[in-house]
N, C-alpha and C positions, 0 to 999 in steps of 0.2 A: 369457841370464841373466834371471830374473824382474824385472819392473818395480820391485818394491819394493826389490830389491837394487841396481838401476841408480841409484835415487834416492840410495842411499848415496854413489855416486861423482859423479853429475851433478845433484845437488840445487841448491837455491837458494844454499846456502853456497858452492859452487864458483863460481857466477855472480857472487856478491857479491865473493868474493876476487879473481877475475880482473878484474872491473871496477875494484876499488880499486887493483890492481897497475897497470893501464893508465893510471889517473888519475895515479898517482905517477910513472910513466915519462914521461907527457906533461909534468908539472911539471919533472922532471929534465932532459928534452930542451930545454925552454925555458931552463933554467939553463946547460946545456952539452950540445951534440949528441953528444959522445963518450960522456959518462956515460949518455945515453939509449940509445945503441946497445949499450953493454955490458949495461945492464939488460934490453933486449929479448932479447939472446942468452940471458941467464940465465933469463928467463921462459919462452922457448921450450924450453929444456932441462928446466925443471921440468914443463912440460906433457907433453913426450915421456916423462919418467920416470913421471908419473902414469898415462899410457896403458899403459905397459909393466907397471906394478904392477897395474893393473886386469885386464890379460890374464892375469897370473900368478894373481891371485885366482880368476878364472873357471876356470882350469885346475885349481887345487887344490880348488875347490868341487865340480867335476864328478867328480874323483877320489874325494873324500870321499863324495859322494852315491852313487856306484857301489859303494863299499865297504859303506855302510849298507844299500843295497838288497839286496846279496848276502847280508848277514848276516840281514836281516829275512826274506828269502825262505827262507834256510836254516832260520831259527828256525821259520817257519810250517810248512815241511815236517816239521820235527821234532815240532812240536806235533800236527799231524795224525797223525803216526805213533805218538806216545806218548800222545795224548789218551785218557782213560778213557771216551770216548763213541764209539759206533759211527756211522760215516757210510757211507751206501749210496746209489749212483746207479743208477737203472733206466730203461729205455727205454719206449716206448709199448707194446711187447709184453710188458711186465712182466719182461723179462730183465735180469739184473744186469750193469751196465756197469763199475762201479768200487766198491771197498770199501777202507776203511782197515784197518790191522792188527788193530784191536779186533774187527772183524767176523769176521776169520779165527779169532782166539782164541775168540770167543763161539760160533761154529758148529762149530769143530774141523775145518773144511774149508778147505784152502788153495786150492781150485779153484772158488771161488764164481762168478767172472766167467763170464757166458754162461748160467748156470742160471736157471730160472724162479724168480722171487721167492717166489711163493705156494706153490711146491713145497718150497722150502728152509725157509720159515717159514709153515706152514699156519695158524698163529694169526692171520695178517694177512688171511686170505681175507675179502673183502667189507667190510673195515674201512678201506681206504685213502682213502675219501671223508671220513673224520673228520680233524679238525685234530690231535687228541691222543688216544692210546689206550694201553691196557695189555694186555700179553699175556705168557703164560708159555712159556718155551723152555728145555729141558734143566734143569727144576726151578728156574729162576731167573725172576724177574719183571722185565720191562722196560717202561719208558715210551717210547713212540715218538712223536716229533714229525714230522708229515707236512707236507712242502712239495710239494703236488701240482703246482703250476705248474712248479717246477724238477725234478720227479720225484726228490726228494731225501728221505731218511729219516735221522733222528737217533735212535740207540738209547742209552738211559740205564738202567743196572742199578739198580733201586730195591728189590732184594730185602731188603737190610739195613733200609731204611726201613720196608718193609712188616712185617717181623718185629718191629721196634721198636714200630710202631703196634699190632700185634696183642698184643704183650706189655703195652703201656700199657693196652689195652682189658681184657685179662685181669686185670690187677693193680689196676685202679681200684676204689675202695671202694664198697660198697653197704651200706645200713643197713636193717634190718628190725625191726619191732615186732610181737611175737607176743602175742596176747590170748586168754585163755580166756573164751569168750563167756558162759557160763552158770554160772560158779562160784558166784555168789550164789544162783541159783535152786536149785542142788543142795544148798546149805547149809540150805535150808528143808525138805528132805525126807530128810536124812541126819544122823546124830549126828556129833559132832565127830571121834571116832576114825575112823569110816568116811570122813568127808570128807578128813581128813588123809592117810589111806592112799591114797585115790584121787588126790588132788592130787600126792602124792609119786610115784606110779607114772606119772602123766601127765608130770610133770617129768622123770622118768628116761627115758621114751621120747623126749621132745623133745631132751634132752641127748645121747642116743645118736645121734639123727638129725643133730644139729649137728656132733658129732665126726666122723661118717662123711663129711660134706661139707666139712670144714675150716672150720667156722663158729665164731667166738668168741661164746659165749652167756653172758648175765648176767641173772639174775632181778632185776627192779627193784621189783616189787610182788607181792602174792599171786597176781594173775591176769595179770601181764605179764612178758615177757622182751624183752631188747634183744639183737639179733643183728648182728654185724659180719662181713662176708664180702668176698671179692674178686668181681669181676664174673664170672670164670670159674665160681665156685661158683654164682652166681645163674643163669647160663646152664644149668648142669646141673639146677638145681632146676626151671627152666621146662621142661626136657626131660621131667622126671618129673611135670610138672604138679602140683608140691607134694603128693606122695603122703602126706606127714605128716598132711594133713587127713583122709584116709581112715583112716590107721592109728589116730589118736586116736579118731575117731568109732566105729570098729568095736570097739576094745578096751573102750570104755565103753558099748557098745550094750545090755548087759544091765541097765544102770541105768534107772530110771524116766525120767530125763532124761539122755541121753548128752551127754558133753562135746564141744563143737566148738571149733575154732580160727578166729580171724580174723588174717590176716597182712597188714601194710602194709609195702611195700618201696619204697625210693627209690634211684635210681641215676642216674649220668651228670649229677651236679650239680657246679657249680664250687667250692662251699664246703661244709664239714661242716654249717654252720648250715642251708643250703638243703637238704642231704641229709636232715637230721632233720625239717625241715618237710615234705618230700615224703613221708617214711615215715609221719608222723603223719596227713597228709591222705589218704594211701592207706588207712590203717587206718580212718579215719572213713568213707570211702566203702565199704569192705568191711563195716563194721558197719551202715551205712545200707542196705546191700543184703540184710541179714538174717544176716550172719555166715556161718561155715562156708565161708570162701573166702579166697583171697589176691588182693590188688590190687597189681600191680607197676607202678610208674611209672618209666619210663626216659626222662628228658628230658620231652617233652610227650606221650609215648605211654603210655597206660594199658591194661593187660591184666589180665583176670580169670581165675582158675583156681579150680576147685572149685564151691561153691554147689550141692551135690547134695541138700541137705536144706532143708526149709522152716524159716523162722525160728521159734524156740521162743517160745510165748506167754508174756509176762511175767505172773506171777500177782499182783504188787503193782501198785497204782494210784498209787503215789507220784509217778511221772513225770507221769501224767495230771493229778493235782492241781496239781503245780508249773507245768505248762504252762498250765493253766486260770487260775491266779492271775496268771501273767505276761501272758496274753492280756487278762485283765480290766484290768490296769494300762495296757496299751497302748491299749485302747479308751477308758479314761477320759481319757488324754492327747490322743486324736485329736479333731479337729473333726468328722469323719465317717469312715465305713468303706466301702470298695469291696471287694466279694467277686467273685472271678473263678475260673472253672474252666478246663478244657481245651477246645480246639476240638471241634466236633461233640459237645456235652455229652451224657452218658448219665445214667441214673437216679441213679447214685452221686454224680456231679458236682453235679447240681441239688439232690439231697437234702442233701448236705453244705453247699452254698451257703445253702439255706434254714435249716439248723441254725445256721450262723454268723450269719445275719441275725437269728435269734431271740436269740442270745447278745448281740448288739449292742443290740437293742431292750430287753433286760432292764436295761441300764445307761442307757437313755433317750438314746441317740445315734442319729443318722440313718445308715442303711445302704442301699447300692445293690448290686444284682447285675448283673454284665455278662453280656449274652446275645447270641449271634450266631444264625446259622441253626441250628435244632434238627434232629432227625432223627425218623424214625418211632417209635423206641423211647420217646421222651418226649413224643410229640404229645398223648396223652391227659392227661398230667400238666400240660403247659403250658396246655391248654384249661381245666383246673380252676383253675390259678393265675390266668389272665387273667380268669376269671369272678369271682375274689375281688378287688374293687376295691382294697383296702388292700395286698394282696401285689403286684398288677399294677403299682402305682405305683413299686415298688422296683426293677423291672427296667428297665435302660437299655441303650442301644446302646454299642459301643466308642467312638464319636465323642462321645457325651454324657458317658461316663465320663472321658474325657481332659479335657473342659471343667470337670468337677467337681473335679479334683485341685487341692489347695492345699498349702502347706508343712506342714500338720498332718494330711494325709490318711493313713489307715492302709489298706494294701492286703493283703487276705488271699487267698492262692492255695490252692485246694483240688483234690485228686485229681490233681495233677501237680507235679513239681518241675523240669521242663525248660522253659527260656525259649521254645524254639521251638514248644512245644505249647499255650501259653496262648492265650486268645482274642485278646487285644490285647497283644503284646510291648512296645509303646511305653509302657504304663502302668508297667512295671518300671523304666524310666528316669526317669519323672516324679516318683517319690517314693522316699525313702530308707528308709521304714518298710514293710517287707514281712514278712508272716508266711506260712509254708508249712505246710500240713497235708496229709499224703499217706500212702498205704499201699503205694506201689510201691517196689520195690528201687531204690536210688539208682544213677543212671547217671553217666557222666563229665560230661555237660552238666548244670549245676546252677545254680539261683537262689541267690544269697547273701542270706539273710534275716536280720532281727534276731531272729526267733524261729522255730525249726524243730521241728515235731512229725512226724517221719517214722518210722513203725513198720511194717516189712514183715510182722510177724506178724499184723497186724490183717486182718480179712476185707475191710474197705472203709473208705473215708474217712468214710462216714456213721457207722460204729461209733465211730471216733475222735472225731468231732464230738459224738456223743451223750454220750460220757463227759465231754467238756469242758463240755457243757451242765449236767451234774449238779452242777458246782462253781461255777456262775455265780450261783446264788441258792438259798436254802433253800426258798423258796416259788416254784416255777417252774411256770407255766401255759403249756403248749405248744399252739398251734393244732392242731386235728385234722389239717388238710391238711399242715402241716409235719411232724408226727410220722409221718403216713402216708408222706410222701415219703422221710423218713429210713429208715423200715422197708423201703420198696421198694428203696432203694439197697443195703441189706444183703442183701435177698432175691436181688436180681439178681446181685451179686458172689459170693454163696455158692452160687448155683444152688439156691435154696430150702434153704439150710443143709446142703448136701451136701459142699461143698468149703471148705477154708480156714476152718473153723468151730471156734472155741474156746469155753471157758466164758464168757469176757467178751463174746463175740458174742451168746450167749443172754441174758446179763444186760442188754446194751444193748437187745436186742429186747424183753425183758420191761419195761424202763423205758419204752420208747416205747408199748408196749401199754397200760400203766397210765395213760399221759398222752394217750390218745385215738387212737392209731394204729388204723386200720380195716383188718383183714386182708382182708376181702372187697373193700375198695376197692383194696388192693394187687393183688389178682388181676385186677380190672377194668383197672387201669392197665397191667398186663403182658400183657393179651390181645393176640393177634397177628392181623393181617389174613390172610385165607385166601390172597390172592395172594402175600403175602410167604412164607407157609408153603410154597406150591407152588414158588416161586422157589428157596427154600433146598433143597427136595427135589431139584431139578434139579442143584444143585451136588453133592449127596451121590451122585447117580447116576453122576457122572463122577469116581470114586474109584479110586485104585490103591494097592496095598499095597507099602510100601517097607521093606526090612530086616526083614521078617517081622512086626514089631509096630507099624508106623507106617502111618498112612493119609494120603495126599496127594490132595486134591481140587482141581479147578480150575473156575472159573465159565465160563459161556458167553461167548466173546469178543465176541459181538454185543450183550450186555447189560451194563448198568452196575450196580454193587453199592455198598452203604454198608459202613462198618467194622462196624456192628452185625450186618448180615446175614452177613458173612464170619465174625465171631466166633461167631455162633449156629450156623453150619454146622459149625465146628470143634468146638464143644461137643457137637453131635449125633453127630459121628463118634466121639467118645470113648466113647459108649455101646455101640459095637459090640464084639462078643466078640473077645478077643485083641489089641485095639488099646491100646497104652500111651501113644501120643502121636498127635495129629492136626494136620494143616496144611492150610489152605485158601488158595488164591491166586485173586484175582478182580480185574477191572478197575473202577476208580472212574470217575465221570463225566468227570473232567478227564484221563483217560488213564493215571493212575498205577496201579501194581499194588499192591493191598493183600494182605498175607499175615498170617494169624492162626494162632497155634500154641497148642495146649492139651495138657496132660499130666496123668497120674494121679499124678505125683511121682517116678517112677523116672528119667525123662528130663527134663533141664533145657532147656525150650524157650526160656527167657530167653537163655541163651548162644547158641542158634541165631539168635534174632532180633537179638541184638547184633552178630553177625557181618554181618548184613544192614543194619545201621544203625538198628535199633529197640531195643526193650527191654520190660520188664514184670516178671512174676513167674516163679518156677521152674515153676509149673503153667499160667501163662497169659501170653502175650506177643504182640506184633504189630510190624509194620513197614510202611512204604510205600516203594516204589521208583519213581522217575520215569525216563522215557526208555528203557525196555526193553520187549521183548515178553513175552507170557505164557510162551512156551517158554524164553526166557532166564531169566526169574524162577524158574521151576521148576528149571532147571539149577543156578542159584546156591543155591537152597534145599537141594537134595540135597547140593551140595558143603559147605554149612555144617553140615548134619546129620552128614555123614561126618567133618568136622573135629572136631565136638564129641564124637561117639560114639567 
């Protein structure tokens, strides 16, 4: 009997009772010996009776425990036999040694014992090292818990759970906002009747498309639709790559300004409020990238579709005037202004920075331009700037800029909107007042500014800054060097007014020319060193044609190249007959692979570069990849091209 039960019989209480009885017997014996003898006989009888009762208790307890053990064993055997979980034992040779009835029912084979485990269940091949796995057998999905030390497997049928999960995924709500990009622009070139007919026909096409895909559609304004759909419908739209974008653009292609759509989609949100916010932010990103595309945000993943046309130039300057006045107010409120462009600044970045510097000086505020290491493309311009004592004093290093920041500092970021590309990212966290002026299509990575002027239709940031300058003062006197730098930025980004050039580009250039821009000086600033020309020519010599109308060139692996050299080589390749898009890959000094893409407009090189972690415009984009070889970079480039095309 266990000790804890023995204490029930022979504990302290029995010792005390016996001791007390003996004490009473002693007293009784002193009184009369005969009474003492009778008492002793009675006490001995009670002790013998207690011993017999204890033996009977042990006998009954053993019998009870034996009965319970039998019942538990029988119940355990029954559970194993009836349990809706498969149990399988195998030996070191992967032969099956024992299975419960569930495994027989699962496999449909009553003679599993002795057979090879991986032959009976091929889905387990090479997976028994895992702790937990899933595999499909006889059109059912099973979760397998592996106990490799005991060579034991537990099989659980999770088919119903998987089907329920898939159904939940299919039926979860997704919200989309559909925007007609340029309805206002069309209204300026069409009469009311024609505009109404066109708007009605476009709305009819969108409604038919929504009905076809099971989408609930509601028009909320003249140029916006609200669409509610299930996730299954969204998945089908992604498979078609939102072909409604092409349908609407092609049906209105005969107009002077074809109508394009921008679609913002939100999915996989926990609440409808969050879903609406995701759809609106996706639409903002699609519009910021120039429109004519769909931005789909599923959780934290953002995917773009479309973007096959350039952003339509806005004919009205209302937005430029509003931004200029807002910028003026921010400058007045600031103690001083810091202007910052992107790393390895080019002519457009420096020209735009000088333009913002002039806008600040008009309002008699101090301004500083952050400058890091330049490159060969701006070397001549920087020599001209440093020769000008007044301008040279406004250029500071990133370390000096950080020390200048106060609570009332205004930071203006030009020619980029990506935090990772600015010269000094720490400055973004040092001040809450940030203005972004850029002409690149918006990417997922984005600075959150208090004032944003992002216009993908513009040829360059210098063009945007030039327009803003015109609204800063009625009597504006621009230094000849600043006007020349702004014009040089426009010339470089438009390839001497050959690409991405609209009427407002020429108007900006005309304004700069009237205010002292020297076209001859622009040509001097853009002159190229003969060694750089030869180096670029060697890249072009190593060119292959891909998919009949694309050129892919690679730099010499023993040489280092800059982003400017790679971009210039891509632009040069675009002049070749039959080439619609060009890509150049070369190695940078730090070992990273630079890839630059250029297009005539029929091929979206921005989408290609985004798949490689970069970005840019439909006709010009770039990326940089670290930790891979040139051969691997070219392989990834071709895979990205194939994916987009």
